[in-house]
C-alpha positions in Angstrom: -13.3 11.1 -10.3 -11.4 8.9 -7.8 -8.1 10.1 -6.9 -5.5 8.1 -4.7 -2.2 9.9 -3.6 0.6 8.2 -1.9 3.3 9.9 0.1 6.0 8.9 2.7 8.4 7.3 0.4 12.1 7.9 0.4 15.6 6.9 0.8 16.5 4.8 3.6 19.2 2.4 4.9 19.0 -1.3 5.5 17.0 -1.9 8.7 15.4 1.3 8.8 11.8 2.1 8.8 9.4 4.1 6.7 5.6 4.8 6.8 3.4 5.1 3.4 0.4 7.0 3.5 -2.3 7.0 0.7 -5.1 9.6 0.9 -8.2 9.0 -1.1 -10.4 11.8 -2.3 -13.2 11.3 -4.8 -16.8 12.5 -5.0 -19.4 9.7 -4.7 -16.6 7.4 -3.4 -17.3 6.3 0.4 -13.9 5.1 1.1 -14.6 3.0 4.1 -16.7 0.7 1.7 -13.5 -0.2 0.1 -11.0 -2.7 0.8 -7.4 -1.2 0.3 -4.3 -2.5 -1.0 -0.6 -2.0 -1.3 1.6 -3.0 -4.2 5.0 -2.5 -5.4 7.1 -2.8 -8.5 11.0 -3.1 -8.6 12.8 -2.2 -11.5 12.5 -5.0 -14.3 9.9 -7.0 -12.4 6.2 -7.2 -12.4 3.9 -5.4 -10.0 3.8 -7.5 -6.8 1.2 -7.9 -3.9 2.2 -6.6 -0.3 -0.6 -6.2 1.8 -4.5 -5.5 1.9 -6.9 -4.3 4.3 -10.7 -4.9 4.6 -13.1 -1.9 4.3 -13.5 -2.0 8.2 -9.8 -2.8 9.0 -10.7 -5.8 10.6 -9.1 -8.2 8.3 -5.6 -8.0 6.8 -3.6 -10.2 4.4 0.2 -9.7 3.4 2.8 -11.2 1.4 5.1 -13.9 2.8 8.1 -11.4 2.0 6.8 -8.7 4.2 5.3 -10.9 7.0 6.5 -9.4 10.5 8.0 -6.6 8.9 5.0 -4.3 7.4 1.7 -3.5 8.8 -1.2 -2.1 6.7 -3.7 -0.1 8.8 -6.5 2.4 7.7 -8.1 5.4 9.4 -11.7 5.9 7.7 -12.1 9.0 9.4 -9.4 10.4 7.4 -9.8 8.4 4.2 -6.2 7.3 4.5 -4.4 3.8 4.3 -1.1 3.3 5.7 1.8 0.9 5.2 4.3 0.8 8.3 7.4 -0.8 6.9 10.3 -1.9 9.4 13.4 -3.6 9.1 13.8 -2.6 5.5 15.9 -4.6 3.2 17.2 -3.6 -0.2 15.1 -6.0 -1.8 12.3 -3.6 -0.7 13.3 -1.2 -3.1 10.5 -0.3 -5.4 7.8 1.9 -6.5 4.8 1.4 -4.0 1.2 1.9 -5.3 -2.2 2.0 -3.3 -5.2 0.7 -4.9 -8.9 0.3 -4.1 -11.2 -2.2 -4.7 -15.1 -2.2 -4.2 -15.3 -5.9 -3.2 -13.2 -7.7 -0.5 -9.4 -7.8 -0.2 -7.5 -9.5 -3.0 -3.9 -10.4 -3.8 -4.4 -9.8 -7.4 -3.9 -6.3 -9.0 -6.2 -6.8 -11.8 -9.3 -6.9 -9.4 -8.5 -3.2 -7.9 -10.5 -0.7 -9.2 -8.6 2.2 -8.6 -4.8 3.0 -8.4 -2.4 5.8 -6.9 0.5 7.0 -8.8 3.1 5.4 -6.7 5.9 6.6 -4.2 9.6 5.4 -4.6 11.2 3.5 -1.9 14.7 3.2 -1.7 16.7 1.0 0.8 20.4 1.3 0.7 22.8 -1.5 1.8 
């Protein structure tokens, strides 16, 4: 059974920062062989890609809306992927999800194999 557990969400003022974490716990799953992604879903909107990182951490991609503000990273020794979010804006308010993909990085949510339950991020103006 694969389990992804996000944490680190909360309420922050515009311009502030948060760091999200996603811990992967599963029998038979080798975390370091999976690409990891972060997605978000705002109220009334579809789930949207935020960032992704390759299994080694050597490659990353991110959405234009977060470029220069958000950074994805991973620590394979801790089975954890992070999303550092700086210069937060009210439009960043959403539930943030991490996801794991057996193959390489992808911007498409349907290509991911496992999902966490999400963590709420609220940015006040």
